[in-house]
SEVORO-606467 format. One record per residue: residue number from 0; x, y negated, z negated of N, C-alpha, C in turn; residue in one letter. Coordinates in Angstrom, 2 decimals. Layout:
<recs>
@n NUM | npx X | npy Y | npz Z | capx X | capy Y | capz Z | cpx X | cpy Y | cpz Z | res a
...
</recs>
This chain:
<recs>
@n 0 | npx 106.13 | npy -97.52 | npz -97.24 | capx 107.37 | capy -98.04 | capz -97.81 | cpx 107.05 | cpy -99.17 | cpz -98.79 | res m
@n 1 | npx 107.65 | npy -99.12 | npz -99.94 | capx 107.41 | capy -100.14 | capz -100.96 | cpx 108.20 | cpy -101.41 | cpz -100.68 | res s
@n 2 | npx 107.65 | npy -102.51 | npz -101.14 | capx 108.38 | capy -103.77 | capz -101.16 | cpx 108.64 | cpy -104.08 | cpz -102.62 | res e
@n 3 | npx 109.79 | npy -104.69 | npz -102.87 | capx 110.16 | capy -105.06 | capz -104.24 | cpx 110.27 | cpy -106.57 | cpz -104.34 | res y
@n 4 | npx 109.86 | npy -107.08 | npz -105.48 | capx 109.87 | capy -108.52 | capz -105.73 | cpx 110.73 | cpy -108.81 | cpz -106.95 | res h
@n 5 | npx 111.49 | npy -109.90 | npz -106.87 | capx 112.21 | capy -110.43 | capz -108.02 | cpx 111.31 | cpy -111.51 | cpz -108.61 | res v
@n 6 | npx 111.23 | npy -111.58 | npz -109.94 | capx 110.36 | capy -112.57 | capz -110.58 | cpx 111.04 | cpy -113.11 | cpz -111.83 | res y
@n 7 | npx 110.53 | npy -114.26 | npz -112.30 | capx 111.08 | capy -114.92 | capz -113.50 | cpx 109.93 | cpy -115.26 | cpz -114.43 | res v
@n 8 | npx 110.09 | npy -114.91 | npz -115.70 | capx 109.11 | capy -115.24 | capz -116.74 | cpx 109.79 | cpy -116.17 | cpz -117.74 | res i
@n 9 | npx 109.12 | npy -117.26 | npz -118.06 | capx 109.65 | capy -118.14 | capz -119.10 | cpx 109.35 | cpy -117.52 | cpz -120.45 | res e
@n 10 | npx 110.33 | npy -117.61 | npz -121.35 | capx 110.21 | capy -117.07 | capz -122.70 | cpx 110.12 | cpy -118.22 | cpz -123.70 | res l
@n 11 | npx 109.43 | npy -118.00 | npz -124.79 | capx 109.41 | capy -118.96 | capz -125.88 | cpx 110.84 | cpy -119.10 | cpz -126.41 | res n
@n 12 | npx 111.28 | npy -120.33 | npz -126.68 | capx 112.66 | capy -120.56 | capz -127.11 | cpx 112.98 | cpy -119.90 | cpz -128.46 | res k
@n 13 | npx 111.98 | npy -119.46 | npz -129.19 | capx 112.25 | capy -118.74 | capz -130.45 | cpx 113.11 | cpy -117.51 | cpz -130.21 | res r
@n 14 | npx 113.05 | npy -116.95 | npz -128.99 | capx 113.84 | capy -115.76 | capz -128.69 | cpx 115.32 | cpy -116.02 | cpz -128.95 | res v
@n 15 | npx 115.77 | npy -117.25 | npz -128.70 | capx 117.20 | capy -117.55 | capz -128.87 | cpx 117.60 | cpy -117.52 | cpz -130.34 | res f
@n 16 | npx 116.75 | npy -118.04 | npz -131.21 | capx 117.10 | capy -118.04 | capz -132.64 | cpx 116.78 | cpy -116.71 | cpz -133.31 | res s
@n 17 | npx 115.79 | npy -115.97 | npz -132.81 | capx 115.35 | capy -114.75 | capz -133.49 | cpx 115.98 | cpy -113.46 | cpz -132.98 | res e
@n 18 | npx 116.54 | npy -113.47 | npz -131.77 | capx 117.05 | capy -112.23 | capz -131.19 | cpx 118.56 | cpy -112.34 | cpz -130.97 | res n
@n 19 | npx 119.33 | npy -111.65 | npz -131.79 | capx 120.79 | capy -111.76 | capz -131.74 | cpx 121.36 | cpy -111.28 | cpz -130.41 | res r
@n 20 | npx 120.82 | npy -110.18 | npz -129.85 | capx 121.33 | capy -109.68 | capz -128.56 | cpx 121.11 | cpy -110.71 | cpz -127.45 | res k
@n 21 | npx 119.95 | npy -111.35 | npz -127.47 | capx 119.66 | capy -112.39 | capz -126.48 | cpx 120.64 | cpy -113.55 | cpz -126.64 | res f
@n 22 | npx 120.85 | npy -113.98 | npz -127.87 | capx 121.76 | capy -115.10 | capz -128.16 | cpx 123.18 | cpy -114.74 | cpz -127.73 | res r
@n 23 | npx 123.64 | npy -113.53 | npz -128.08 | capx 125.00 | capy -113.10 | capz -127.73 | cpx 125.20 | cpy -113.02 | cpz -126.22 | res d
@n 24 | npx 124.14 | npy -112.71 | npz -125.47 | capx 124.24 | capy -112.60 | capz -124.01 | cpx 124.28 | cpy -113.96 | cpz -123.32 | res a
@n 25 | npx 124.01 | npy -115.03 | npz -124.09 | capx 123.89 | capy -116.36 | capz -123.49 | cpx 124.70 | cpy -117.43 | cpz -124.23 | res n
@n 26 | npx 126.02 | npy -117.24 | npz -124.33 | capx 126.84 | capy -118.24 | capz -125.05 | cpx 126.86 | cpy -119.61 | cpz -124.37 | res p
@n 27 | npx 126.51 | npy -119.66 | npz -123.08 | capx 126.52 | capy -120.91 | capz -122.32 | cpx 125.30 | cpy -121.78 | cpz -122.60 | res q
@n 28 | npx 124.29 | npy -121.23 | npz -123.28 | capx 123.02 | capy -121.95 | capz -123.48 | cpx 123.20 | cpy -123.12 | cpz -124.43 | res f
@n 29 | npx 122.71 | npy -124.30 | npz -123.99 | capx 122.87 | capy -125.51 | capz -124.81 | cpx 121.55 | cpy -126.00 | cpz -125.40 | res n
@n 30 | npx 120.46 | npy -125.23 | npz -125.22 | capx 119.18 | capy -125.60 | capz -125.80 | cpx 118.36 | cpy -126.55 | cpz -124.96 | res g
@n 31 | npx 118.91 | npy -127.03 | npz -123.86 | capx 118.19 | capy -127.99 | capz -123.01 | cpx 117.29 | cpy -127.26 | cpz -122.02 | res v
@n 32 | npx 117.83 | npy -126.29 | npz -121.30 | capx 117.05 | capy -125.54 | capz -120.32 | cpx 116.17 | cpy -124.52 | cpz -121.05 | res q
@n 33 | npx 115.40 | npy -123.76 | npz -120.26 | capx 114.49 | capy -122.77 | capz -120.84 | cpx 115.18 | cpy -121.42 | cpz -121.02 | res e
@n 34 | npx 114.50 | npy -120.56 | npz -121.78 | capx 114.88 | capy -119.16 | capz -121.92 | cpx 114.04 | cpy -118.38 | cpz -120.91 | res c
@n 35 | npx 114.68 | npy -117.46 | npz -120.18 | capx 114.02 | capy -116.77 | capz -119.08 | cpx 114.27 | cpy -115.27 | cpz -119.11 | res l
@n 36 | npx 113.34 | npy -114.55 | npz -118.50 | capx 113.50 | capy -113.12 | capz -118.23 | cpx 113.44 | cpy -112.97 | cpz -116.72 | res y
@n 37 | npx 114.44 | npy -112.31 | npz -116.13 | capx 114.43 | capy -112.04 | capz -114.69 | cpx 114.24 | cpy -110.55 | cpz -114.51 | res v
@n 38 | npx 113.28 | npy -110.17 | npz -113.68 | capx 113.01 | capy -108.77 | capz -113.43 | cpx 112.76 | cpy -108.50 | cpz -111.96 | res g
@n 39 | npx 112.58 | npy -107.23 | npz -111.64 | capx 112.19 | capy -106.85 | capz -110.29 | cpx 111.12 | cpy -105.78 | cpz -110.40 | res m
@n 40 | npx 110.23 | npy -105.74 | npz -109.40 | capx 109.09 | capy -104.85 | capz -109.47 | cpx 108.59 | cpy -104.48 | cpz -108.07 | res t
@n 41 | npx 107.92 | npy -103.36 | npz -107.98 | capx 107.26 | capy -103.00 | capz -106.72 | cpx 105.82 | cpy -103.52 | cpz -106.73 | res s
@n 42 | npx 105.42 | npy -104.17 | npz -107.81 | capx 104.07 | capy -104.72 | capz -107.94 | cpx 104.10 | cpy -106.22 | cpz -107.63 | res k
@n 43 | npx 102.94 | npy -106.82 | npz -107.64 | capx 102.83 | capy -108.27 | capz -107.54 | cpx 103.38 | cpy -108.83 | cpz -108.87 | res n
@n 44 | npx 104.18 | npy -109.92 | npz -108.84 | capx 104.73 | capy -110.46 | capz -110.09 | cpx 103.67 | cpy -110.76 | cpz -111.16 | res p
@n 45 | npx 102.50 | npy -111.24 | npz -110.76 | capx 101.44 | capy -111.55 | capz -111.74 | cpx 100.96 | cpy -110.27 | cpz -112.42 | res r
@n 46 | npx 100.80 | npy -109.21 | npz -111.62 | capx 100.39 | capy -107.91 | capz -112.16 | cpx 101.46 | cpy -107.38 | cpz -113.13 | res e
@n 47 | npx 102.72 | npy -107.58 | npz -112.77 | capx 103.82 | capy -107.11 | capz -113.63 | cpx 103.85 | cpy -107.88 | cpz -114.95 | res r
@n 48 | npx 103.59 | npy -109.18 | npz -114.90 | capx 103.53 | capy -109.98 | capz -116.13 | cpx 102.43 | cpy -109.42 | cpz -117.04 | res l
@n 49 | npx 101.27 | npy -109.10 | npz -116.46 | capx 100.17 | capy -108.55 | capz -117.25 | cpx 100.58 | cpy -107.22 | cpz -117.89 | res e
@n 50 | npx 101.36 | npy -106.40 | npz -117.18 | capx 101.85 | capy -105.14 | capz -117.76 | cpx 102.76 | cpy -105.43 | cpz -118.95 | res q
@n 51 | npx 103.66 | npy -106.40 | npz -118.79 | capx 104.57 | capy -106.75 | capz -119.89 | cpx 103.80 | cpy -107.21 | cpz -121.12 | res h
@n 52 | npx 102.78 | npy -108.02 | npz -120.91 | capx 102.08 | capy -108.63 | capz -122.03 | cpx 101.10 | cpy -107.66 | cpz -122.71 | res m
@n 53 | npx 100.68 | npy -106.65 | npz -121.99 | capx 99.76 | capy -105.67 | capz -122.56 | cpx 100.52 | cpy -104.42 | cpz -122.96 | res g
@n 54 | npx 99.80 | npy -103.33 | npz -123.06 | capx 100.43 | capy -102.04 | capz -123.33 | cpx 100.06 | cpy -101.11 | cpz -122.20 | res t
@n 55 | npx 100.93 | npy -101.02 | npz -121.21 | capx 100.71 | capy -100.14 | capz -120.08 | cpx 101.73 | cpy -99.02 | cpz -120.17 | res v
@n 56 | npx 101.22 | npy -97.80 | npz -120.17 | capx 102.10 | capy -96.64 | capz -120.29 | cpx 102.27 | cpy -95.95 | cpz -118.94 | res l
@n 57 | npx 103.47 | npy -95.42 | npz -118.72 | capx 103.72 | capy -94.64 | capz -117.50 | cpx 103.00 | cpy -93.31 | cpz -117.61 | res s
@n 58 | npx 103.03 | npy -92.53 | npz -116.53 | capx 102.41 | capy -91.20 | capz -116.55 | cpx 103.04 | cpy -90.32 | cpz -117.63 | res k
@n 59 | npx 104.30 | npy -90.62 | npz -117.99 | capx 104.99 | capy -89.85 | capz -119.02 | cpx 104.81 | cpy -90.44 | cpz -120.42 | res k
@n 60 | npx 103.99 | npy -91.50 | npz -120.53 | capx 103.71 | capy -92.09 | capz -121.83 | cpx 104.71 | cpy -93.12 | cpz -122.31 | res g
@n 61 | npx 105.55 | npy -93.62 | npz -121.40 | capx 106.56 | capy -94.62 | capz -121.75 | cpx 105.98 | cpy -96.02 | cpz -121.56 | res v
@n 62 | npx 106.19 | npy -96.89 | npz -122.55 | capx 105.73 | capy -98.28 | capz -122.46 | cpx 106.50 | cpy -98.97 | cpz -121.34 | res d
@n 63 | npx 105.79 | npy -99.56 | npz -120.38 | capx 106.41 | capy -100.19 | capz -119.22 | cpx 106.79 | cpy -101.66 | cpz -119.46 | res l
@n 64 | npx 106.54 | npy -102.17 | npz -120.64 | capx 106.85 | capy -103.57 | capz -120.89 | cpx 108.24 | cpy -103.73 | cpz -121.47 | res s
@n 65 | npx 108.79 | npy -104.93 | npz -121.27 | capx 110.04 | capy -105.31 | capz -121.93 | cpx 109.66 | cpy -105.84 | cpz -123.31 | res s
@n 66 | npx 110.32 | npy -105.38 | npz -124.34 | capx 110.00 | capy -105.84 | capz -125.71 | cpx 110.18 | cpy -107.36 | cpz -125.82 | res a
@n 67 | npx 111.19 | npy -107.90 | npz -125.15 | capx 111.43 | capy -109.35 | capz -125.21 | cpx 110.28 | cpy -110.10 | cpz -124.55 | res i
@n 68 | npx 109.81 | npy -109.62 | npz -123.39 | capx 108.70 | capy -110.30 | capz -122.72 | cpx 107.41 | cpy -110.14 | cpz -123.51 | res v
@n 69 | npx 107.19 | npy -108.94 | npz -124.06 | capx 105.96 | capy -108.71 | capz -124.84 | cpx 105.88 | cpy -109.69 | cpz -126.02 | res k
@n 70 | npx 107.01 | npy -109.94 | npz -126.68 | capx 107.02 | capy -110.80 | capz -127.86 | cpx 107.12 | cpy -112.29 | cpz -127.53 | res k
@n 71 | npx 107.92 | npy -112.63 | npz -126.49 | capx 108.22 | capy -114.04 | capz -126.23 | cpx 107.75 | cpy -114.58 | cpz -124.87 | res y
@n 72 | npx 107.22 | npy -113.71 | npz -124.01 | capx 106.83 | capy -114.14 | capz -122.67 | cpx 105.70 | cpy -115.16 | cpz -122.69 | res g
@n 73 | npx 105.77 | npy -116.13 | npz -121.78 | capx 104.73 | capy -117.15 | capz -121.69 | cpx 104.06 | cpy -117.14 | cpz -120.32 | res t
@n 74 | npx 104.81 | npy -117.41 | npz -119.27 | capx 104.21 | capy -117.48 | capz -117.93 | cpx 105.28 | cpy -117.30 | cpz -116.86 | res f
@n 75 | npx 104.81 | npy -117.03 | npz -115.63 | capx 105.71 | capy -116.89 | capz -114.49 | cpx 106.26 | cpy -118.24 | cpz -114.08 | res l
@n 76 | npx 107.48 | npy -118.23 | npz -113.54 | capx 108.12 | capy -119.45 | capz -113.02 | cpx 108.42 | cpy -119.27 | cpz -111.53 | res r
@n 77 | npx 107.38 | npy -119.28 | npz -110.66 | capx 107.59 | capy -119.02 | capz -109.24 | cpx 108.58 | cpy -119.97 | cpz -108.58 | res p
@n 78 | npx 108.70 | npy -121.19 | npz -109.08 | capx 109.64 | capy -122.14 | capz -108.46 | cpx 111.08 | cpy -121.64 | cpz -108.55 | res s
@n 79 | npx 111.35 | npy -120.71 | npz -109.46 | capx 112.71 | capy -120.18 | capz -109.61 | cpx 112.95 | cpy -118.91 | cpz -108.80 | res l
@n 80 | npx 111.89 | npy -118.32 | npz -108.22 | capx 112.10 | capy -117.07 | capz -107.46 | cpx 111.39 | cpy -117.01 | cpz -106.12 | res y
@n 81 | npx 110.52 | npy -117.97 | npz -105.80 | capx 109.72 | capy -117.85 | capz -104.58 | cpx 110.57 | cpy -117.90 | cpz -103.30 | res s
@n 82 | npx 111.81 | npy -118.37 | npz -103.40 | capx 112.69 | capy -118.41 | capz -102.23 | cpx 113.24 | cpy -117.02 | cpz -101.87 | res h
@n 83 | npx 113.05 | npy -116.04 | npz -102.74 | capx 113.57 | capy -114.69 | capz -102.50 | cpx 112.49 | cpy -113.86 | cpz -101.81 | res i
@n 84 | npx 112.75 | npy -113.46 | npz -100.59 | capx 111.80 | capy -112.66 | capz -99.82 | cpx 111.67 | cpy -111.27 | cpz -100.46 | res e
@n 85 | npx 110.52 | npy -110.59 | npz -100.25 | capx 110.40 | capy -109.20 | capz -100.73 | cpx 111.53 | cpy -108.34 | cpz -100.14 | res p
@n 86 | npx 111.99 | npy -107.41 | npz -100.93 | capx 113.13 | capy -106.56 | capz -100.55 | cpx 112.66 | cpy -105.15 | cpz -100.25 | res l
@n 87 | npx 113.39 | npy -104.44 | npz -99.41 | capx 112.96 | capy -103.13 | capz -98.93 | cpx 113.38 | cpy -101.97 | cpz -99.82 | res r
@n 88 | npx 114.41 | npy -102.17 | npz -100.62 | capx 114.86 | capy -101.04 | capz -101.45 | cpx 115.01 | cpy -101.47 | cpz -102.91 | res s
@n 89 | npx 114.88 | npy -100.49 | npz -103.78 | capx 115.07 | capy -100.73 | capz -105.22 | cpx 116.47 | cpy -101.25 | cpz -105.50 | res r
@n 90 | npx 117.46 | npy -100.68 | npz -104.81 | capx 118.86 | capy -101.09 | capz -105.01 | cpx 119.05 | cpy -102.57 | cpz -104.64 | res e
@n 91 | npx 118.47 | npy -102.98 | npz -103.48 | capx 118.57 | capy -104.39 | capz -103.08 | cpx 117.89 | cpy -105.29 | cpz -104.09 | res d
@n 92 | npx 116.75 | npy -104.86 | npz -104.61 | capx 116.01 | capy -105.66 | capz -105.60 | cpx 116.80 | cpy -105.78 | cpz -106.90 | res a
@n 93 | npx 117.44 | npy -104.70 | npz -107.33 | capx 118.24 | capy -104.75 | capz -108.55 | cpx 119.43 | cpy -105.70 | cpz -108.37 | res m
@n 94 | npx 120.05 | npy -105.67 | npz -107.19 | capx 121.17 | capy -106.58 | capz -106.91 | cpx 120.70 | cpy -108.03 | cpz -106.88 | res a
@n 95 | npx 119.54 | npy -108.27 | npz -106.27 | capx 118.99 | capy -109.63 | capz -106.21 | cpx 118.60 | cpy -110.14 | cpz -107.59 | res a
@n 96 | npx 118.06 | npy -109.24 | npz -108.43 | capx 117.70 | capy -109.60 | capz -109.81 | cpx 118.94 | cpy -110.07 | cpz -110.57 | res e
@n 97 | npx 120.02 | npy -109.29 | npz -110.48 | capx 121.26 | capy -109.64 | capz -111.19 | cpx 121.85 | cpy -110.94 | cpz -110.65 | res k
@n 98 | npx 121.85 | npy -111.09 | npz -109.33 | capx 122.40 | capy -112.31 | capz -108.71 | cpx 121.64 | cpy -113.54 | cpz -109.19 | res k
@n 99 | npx 120.30 | npy -113.48 | npz -109.18 | capx 119.49 | capy -114.62 | capz -109.62 | cpx 119.73 | cpy -114.89 | cpz -111.11 | res l
@n 100 | npx 119.76 | npy -113.85 | npz -111.92 | capx 119.97 | capy -114.03 | capz -113.37 | cpx 121.30 | cpy -114.75 | cpz -113.63 | res a
@n 101 | npx 122.35 | npy -114.33 | npz -112.94 | capx 123.66 | capy -114.96 | capz -113.16 | cpx 123.71 | cpy -116.39 | cpz -112.63 | res l
@n 102 | npx 123.01 | npy -116.65 | npz -111.52 | capx 122.91 | capy -118.03 | capz -111.01 | cpx 122.22 | cpy -118.92 | cpz -112.04 | res q
@n 103 | npx 121.13 | npy -118.42 | npz -112.63 | capx 120.40 | capy -119.21 | capz -113.62 | cpx 121.23 | cpy -119.44 | cpz -114.88 | res l
@n 104 | npx 122.01 | npy -118.44 | npz -115.28 | capx 122.91 | capy -118.64 | capz -116.42 | cpx 123.93 | cpy -119.74 | cpz -116.12 | res r
@n 105 | npx 124.45 | npy -119.76 | npz -114.91 | capx 125.41 | capy -120.82 | capz -114.55 | cpx 124.76 | cpy -122.20 | cpz -114.59 | res r
@n 106 | npx 123.43 | npy -122.24 | npz -114.43 | capx 122.69 | capy -123.50 | capz -114.53 | cpx 122.28 | cpy -123.80 | cpz -115.97 | res q
@n 107 | npx 122.82 | npy -123.04 | npz -116.91 | capx 122.61 | capy -123.24 | capz -118.36 | cpx 121.28 | cpy -122.77 | cpz -118.90 | res r
@n 108 | npx 120.55 | npy -121.95 | npz -118.12 | capx 119.38 | capy -121.29 | capz -118.69 | cpx 119.88 | cpy -120.13 | cpz -119.55 | res y
@n 109 | npx 119.09 | npy -119.72 | npz -120.53 | capx 119.38 | capy -118.50 | capz -121.28 | cpx 118.56 | cpy -117.40 | cpz -120.61 | res a
@n 110 | npx 119.21 | npy -116.32 | npz -120.17 | capx 118.56 | capy -115.34 | capz -119.33 | cpx 118.74 | cpy -113.92 | cpz -119.85 | res v
@n 111 | npx 117.66 | npy -113.13 | npz -119.80 | capx 117.69 | capy -111.70 | capz -120.09 | cpx 117.27 | cpy -110.98 | cpz -118.82 | res w
@n 112 | npx 117.97 | npy -109.92 | npz -118.46 | capx 117.62 | capy -109.15 | capz -117.27 | cpx 118.14 | cpy -107.73 | cpz -117.41 | res f
@n 113 | npx 117.76 | npy -106.89 | npz -116.45 | capx 118.30 | capy -105.54 | capz -116.40 | cpx 117.45 | cpy -104.51 | cpz -117.06 | res g
</recs>
């Protein structure tokens, strides 16, 4: 049985000025907090970050990285996700990812997820 992890990657703040979709998704952002990517994975978060930053293809030849993380990703932010225990199902992990992303937006971070 797989375990799923929710993780957070800090993004370079250029993403806010350079990516219109990111900016439109974060009208609450005031420029003080960081820009973040929240994801979920069945891998170790560090391994998943390496996949995002490199070019890892699925068995079907699909790039497994997020374009936003590939271009703007910097490092993991465990202090923002280490309180979330590993989850037993993909559905639970997706729900936890969304919940954390929306909590961080309420704290004025600019967040991309999903």
